[in-house]
Structures are given as C-alpha cells and as structure tokens.
C-alpha positions in Angstrom: 10.1 10.5 29.1 9.1 14.2 28.9 8.3 13.8 25.2 5.9 11.0 26.0 4.2 12.9 28.8 3.6 15.9 26.5 2.3 13.9 23.4 -1.0 15.3 22.0 -3.5 12.6 21.2 -3.6 13.3 17.4 -2.1 11.8 14.3 -1.6 14.4 11.5 -0.8 14.2 7.8 1.5 16.6 5.9 1.2 18.3 2.5 4.1 17.0 0.4 7.2 14.9 0.0 9.1 16.8 2.6 8.1 18.8 5.8 7.8 22.5 5.2 9.4 24.9 7.6 5.9 25.7 9.0 5.1 22.0 9.5 8.4 21.5 11.2 7.8 24.3 13.6 4.2 23.1 14.2 5.1 19.5 14.9 8.0 20.5 17.1 5.7 22.8 19.2 2.7 20.5 19.4 4.3 17.1 19.6 1.6 15.1 17.9 1.4 11.3 18.6 2.2 10.4 15.0 2.1 11.0 11.2 0.1 9.4 8.5 1.2 9.3 4.9 -0.7 9.3 1.6 0.1 9.3 -2.1 1.1 12.9 -2.0 3.8 12.1 0.5 5.4 9.2 -1.3 7.9 9.0 -4.2 10.5 6.3 -3.4 11.9 4.5 -0.4 14.8 6.9 0.2 12.5 10.0 0.2 9.9 8.3 2.5 12.6 7.2 4.9 13.9 10.8 5.1 10.4 12.1 5.7 9.8 9.6 8.4 13.2 10.2 10.0 12.6 14.0 9.9 9.3 13.7 11.7 10.7 11.5 14.4 13.6 13.8 14.9 11.4 16.8 15.3 9.1 15.1 17.9 12.1 13.5 19.6 10.8 10.0 19.5 12.6 7.4 17.4 9.6 5.0 17.7 6.9 7.6 17.0 4.0 6.0 15.1 4.1 6.6 11.3 1.0 5.2 9.7 -0.1 4.3 6.1 -3.2 2.7 4.5 -1.4 -0.3 2.8 -4.1 -2.9 2.4 -4.1 -4.3 -1.2 -6.1 -3.6 -4.4 -6.6 0.1 -4.9 -6.0 0.9 -1.2 -2.3 1.2 -1.3 0.1 4.1 -1.0 3.4 2.2 -1.6 3.3 1.2 -5.3 5.6 -0.5 -7.8 8.3 -0.3 -9.0 9.7 0.4 -5.5 7.2 -1.7 -3.6 5.3 -4.9 -4.4 1.6 -4.6 -5.1 -1.0 -6.8 -3.5 -4.5 -7.9 -4.3 -7.7 -7.3 -2.4 -8.3 -9.0 0.9 -11.5 -10.5 -0.5 -9.4 -12.9 -2.5 -8.5 -14.8 0.6 -12.1 -15.2 1.6 -12.8 -16.7 -1.9 -9.9 -19.0 -1.5 -11.1 -20.1 2.0 -14.2 -21.8 0.5 -11.9 -24.0 -1.6 -9.1 -24.5 0.9 -8.8 -22.9 4.3 -5.1 -23.7 4.4 -4.5 -22.0 1.1 -6.3 -18.9 2.3 -4.5 -18.8 5.7 -1.1 -19.2 4.0 -2.1 -16.5 1.5 -2.8 -14.0 4.4 0.5 -14.9 6.0 2.4 -14.2 2.8 0.3 -11.0 2.2 1.3 -9.8 5.6 4.9 -10.6 5.1 5.0 -8.5 1.9 3.3 -5.7 3.7 6.1 -5.9 6.4 8.8 -5.7 3.7 7.2 -2.7 2.1 6.8 -0.9 5.4 10.3 -1.7 6.7 11.9 -0.4 3.6 11.0 3.2 4.5 10.6 3.1 8.3 6.8 2.9 8.6 5.7 1.0 11.7 1.8 1.1 11.7 -0.5 -0.1 9.0 -4.2 0.6 8.9 -5.1 -3.0 8.1 -6.7 -5.5 8.3 -10.4 -4.7 7.7 -12.5 -7.0 9.9 -15.8 -5.7 8.5 -18.1 -8.4 7.3 -19.3 -7.8 3.7 -22.8 -8.3 2.4 -24.4 -8.2 -1.1 -25.3 -4.5 -0.6 -22.1 -3.4 1.1 -20.9 -0.1 -0.4 -18.3 -0.5 -3.1 -15.8 1.6 -1.1 -15.6 -1.4 1.3 -16.7 -4.6 -0.4 -13.4 -5.9 -1.8 -11.5 -4.7 1.3 -13.4 -7.3 3.5 -12.1 -10.8 3.8 -15.5 -12.4 3.5 -19.3 -12.3 4.1 -18.8 -15.1 6.7 -18.0 -13.7 10.2 -16.2 -16.9 11.1 -13.9 -16.6 8.0 -13.3 -12.9 8.7 -12.4 -13.7 12.3 -10.0 -16.5 11.4 -8.2 -14.6 8.7 -8.1 -11.5 10.8 -6.5 -13.3 13.6 -3.8 -14.6 11.3 -3.2 -11.2 9.8 -2.9 -9.6 13.3 -0.5 -12.2 14.7 1.7 -12.3 11.6 1.9 -8.5 11.5 3.2 -8.3 15.1 5.6 -11.1 14.4 6.8 -9.3 11.3 7.4 -6.0 13.2 4.6 -3.7 12.4 1.5 -2.7 14.3 -1.8 -3.6 12.6 -4.9 -1.3 13.0 -8.1 -3.4 12.9 -10.9 -1.5 11.4 -13.6 -0.3 11.3 -14.8 -1.1 14.9 -17.6 -2.2 15.5 -18.2 -3.0 11.8 -18.9 -1.1 8.6 -19.9 -3.9 6.2 -23.7 -3.5 6.8 -23.8 0.0 5.3 -24.3 1.1 1.7 -23.3 4.7 2.3 -19.8 6.1 1.9 -18.8 7.9 5.1 -16.6 10.2 3.1 -19.8 11.7 1.8 -22.6 11.1 4.3 -23.4 9.4 7.7 -24.1 5.6 7.4 -26.9 4.4 9.6 -27.3 0.8 10.7 -30.7 -0.2 12.2 -30.4 -3.9 12.8 -31.1 -5.1 16.3 -28.2 -5.8 18.6 -28.6 -9.6 18.7 -28.0 -9.7 15.0 -25.1 -7.4 15.0 -23.4 -9.4 17.8 -23.5 -12.6 15.8 -22.3 -11.0 12.5 -20.7 -7.6 12.3 -19.3 -7.4 15.8 -18.1 -11.0 16.0 -14.7 -10.8 14.3 -13.5 -7.9 16.5 -14.4 -9.9 19.6 -12.0 -12.7 18.5 -8.9 -10.4 18.5 -7.3 -11.0 21.9 -4.0 -9.0 21.4 -3.9 -5.4 22.4 -3.3 -4.0 18.9 -4.6 -0.7 17.5 -8.2 -0.3 16.4 -10.0 2.3 14.3 -13.6 3.4 14.9 -16.3 3.5 12.3 -18.2 6.7 11.5 -21.5 4.8 11.6 -24.6 5.3 13.6 -25.8 2.1 15.2 -29.3 2.7 16.4 -29.2 -0.4 18.6 -26.5 1.2 20.7 -26.9 5.0 20.2 -29.5 6.6 18.1 -27.9 10.1 18.2 -24.1 9.8 17.8 -22.0 7.6 15.4 -19.6 5.2 17.0 -16.6 7.6 16.8 -18.4 10.2 18.9 -20.5 7.9 21.1 -19.5 7.1 24.7 -22.2 4.4 24.6 -20.7 2.6 21.6 -17.1 3.0 22.7 -18.0 1.6 26.2 -19.6 -1.3 24.4 -16.5 -1.8 22.3 -14.4 -1.9 25.5 -16.6 -3.9 27.7 -18.6 -6.3 25.5 -16.4 -6.6 22.4 -13.4 -6.7 24.7 -11.1 -4.4 22.8 -8.5 -3.0 25.1 -6.0 -1.7 22.6 -5.2 1.8 21.4 -8.2 3.2 19.7 -8.1 5.9 17.0 -10.9 7.4 15.0 -11.3 7.1 11.2 -10.4 10.4 9.5 -12.0 13.3 11.3 -12.4 15.1 8.0 -15.1 12.7 6.6 -18.4 14.3 5.9 -20.1 11.6 8.1 -19.2 13.8 11.0 -19.9 17.2 9.5 -23.3 17.6 11.2 -21.8 17.1 14.7 -19.7 20.2 14.8 -16.4 21.8 13.8 -13.2 19.8 13.5 -12.1 20.9 17.0 -15.5 20.2 18.5 -15.5 16.7 17.0 -12.0 16.1 18.2 -13.0 16.9 21.8 -16.2 14.8 21.5 -14.4 11.7 20.3 -11.7 11.9 23.0 -14.4 12.4 25.6 -16.3 9.5 24.2 -13.3 7.2 24.8 -11.1 7.3 21.7 -7.4 7.4 22.6 -6.4 9.6 19.7 -7.8 11.7 16.7 -6.8 11.0 13.1 -6.6 14.0 10.8 -5.5 13.2 7.3 -5.8 16.3 5.0 -2.4 17.8 5.8 -3.9 21.3 5.9 -2.0 23.3 8.4 -4.9 25.6 9.3 -7.1 22.6 10.2 -4.2 21.0 12.2 -3.7 24.1 14.2 -7.4 24.3 15.0 -7.5 20.8 16.3 -4.2 21.0 18.2 -5.3 24.2 19.9 -8.0 22.4 21.9 -6.1 19.2 22.8 -4.6 18.4 26.2 -1.7 15.9 26.4 -2.5 12.2 26.0 -4.2 10.8 29.1 -2.4 8.4 31.4 -4.8 5.6 30.4 -4.2 6.2 26.7 -0.4 6.6 27.2 -0.4 3.2 29.0 -2.2 1.6 26.1 0.2 3.2 23.6 3.3 2.1 25.5 1.9 -1.4 25.9 1.3 -1.8 22.2 4.9 -0.5 21.5 6.3 -3.0 23.9 4.3 -5.9 22.4 5.7 -4.9 19.0 9.3 -4.9 20.3 8.8 -8.4 21.7 7.1 -9.7 18.6 
C-alpha cells in the first residue's frame, strides 16, 4: 500500500522503445501514477509488453495505468501488421441514421478490437471515446473523431463504448470534458474559446457527458467557456471542474489533456500549470513529450495523490476488475 500512498498525480511519457537508465531512476524515485505511449515507443507487441512490464516493475505496481490514444482513423498508435487498424468514430454516427442497430453493433465490435490490441501488449487504459459533438465548423483535428453532430447519438454510442470497454477489460477515458466540438481552433497551437450561452451548451456539447453514469476516467478540454469562466480554460478552472462534478455529474478519475499544448502557454510554466490544474480539481496531470527535463520540473512541485483522488483511482481499478 506504500506505493499507492506515495503516487505522484502525473502520467508521463518516455523517449524511446525502452526506458533509459535516467528514466528508470527518475520513475523509481518519483513513482508517477502512470505512463502514456506514442508512436516513438511502439515497434511490436513483444517490445511494448517489455516496456510496459519494465515501467510497472520500477514503480512497484502490477496494475499501474499505461495509456495510449487508440481511437481509429489516423489517431492510432498500434498499427498493422501487428495490430488491426480501425476507422474513424464518425463512421458509426453515419451508420446510425440508416440503422441504429448497425451502428451500435459496430461500436461494440470496434471496442472489442481495441481490447484485443491493448491486451496484446499489456496496456490497460485507452484515451477513447470522444464524446465531443461535431459541427460543420469543428476543427479538422476533431471532426472525424466525433461520433456525430447529434448529441443524442453521441450519448448513445458513447454509453455503449464505455460499457463494452469495461466488460472487455480496459479503462476508457471519455474526452474532452465538457466538450470540444464547438471550437475551430486546434489547442495544440492556440487557446480555443467558446462563447455560446450555458443553456445552449447544456443541451448540446455537455449532454453526452452527463449520460455516462459509470465512474470511468475523463479528460478535460483546454477550452475557455466564457459562460462558466471567462479567464481560465476548463483544465485550469475550478469553476468549470466544479460544474463538471456537480452539474454534469462526472465523479470518475479526471486527468487533463496534454499539459504541453500551446493552449495553456499563456497561463504559466509547466510546473505552474500542473499545480493550477490540480488545485482546480483535476486528479492527475498528463505530460506527453517524454522530455526528462520537463518531467523533472513538473515532478519537483507535486505532492502525492490526494486521498480523494486515490479513492477515485482505486474505485476505477476495482470496477475494471469486476467488469
């Protein structure tokens, strides 16, 4: 239990296909919550399995979260010939208008393939599904990753994806709370701003997230919603995160989108933003670059995971064990 009590509320990346001696020392000393993998970390199932096992051995937790962005379309890290490729999530929304049953079964099959891909190399958390509601002007970085422009369809297919994921043995991360679809700016490059009134957002963008009743993981959006907070984006806003908890009803484990995105650059250094997002109510920070100097900067200011966040983490892990 000591390793759980000393977990730092951060998920880091790494630089290559194996952990370097410096990364091993760093992870062993800091005990980060988890590891996230990208293309630079993936070659074949055996190599990924070894990387995952090494990380878990170093932090002393056999169930330590190891994450990946395995959605479909271009947003995949596990590629053929070793893993089966999948299409964009928007395909199922298109199918829904023809046959809801066809779309629902498609999402179940999609999730099953994701589970097989993840299990082949020991990954237990997938940053999927996107519950953002697309629009005609949604930025291209998001449009095809959304199930639909109809909030009801997004909610229905999202619920099926979440339930099937848990039954299949991996933790889904619903994103990007409370909704990214209304923006036409890429947060990797700049801060998206949404100015629609709350009554509209509640009926559209926020609606699908409210329908998820299981305590899965969630990922915040680096978006400024002026109806809730006209100063800070959701990731850094106690007002928005309180709204997510109270009004949207999300009580799962909440991580931020990648802290390295330029949408947050104007709000301080990496370490300053890390502290702000935890103070605002996020359970953990996500840092994806794998740059050791940045990881050391962030880790140096973090205290262990709070009791509340640890409770949410353990509850999600227990739910996953029980299916």
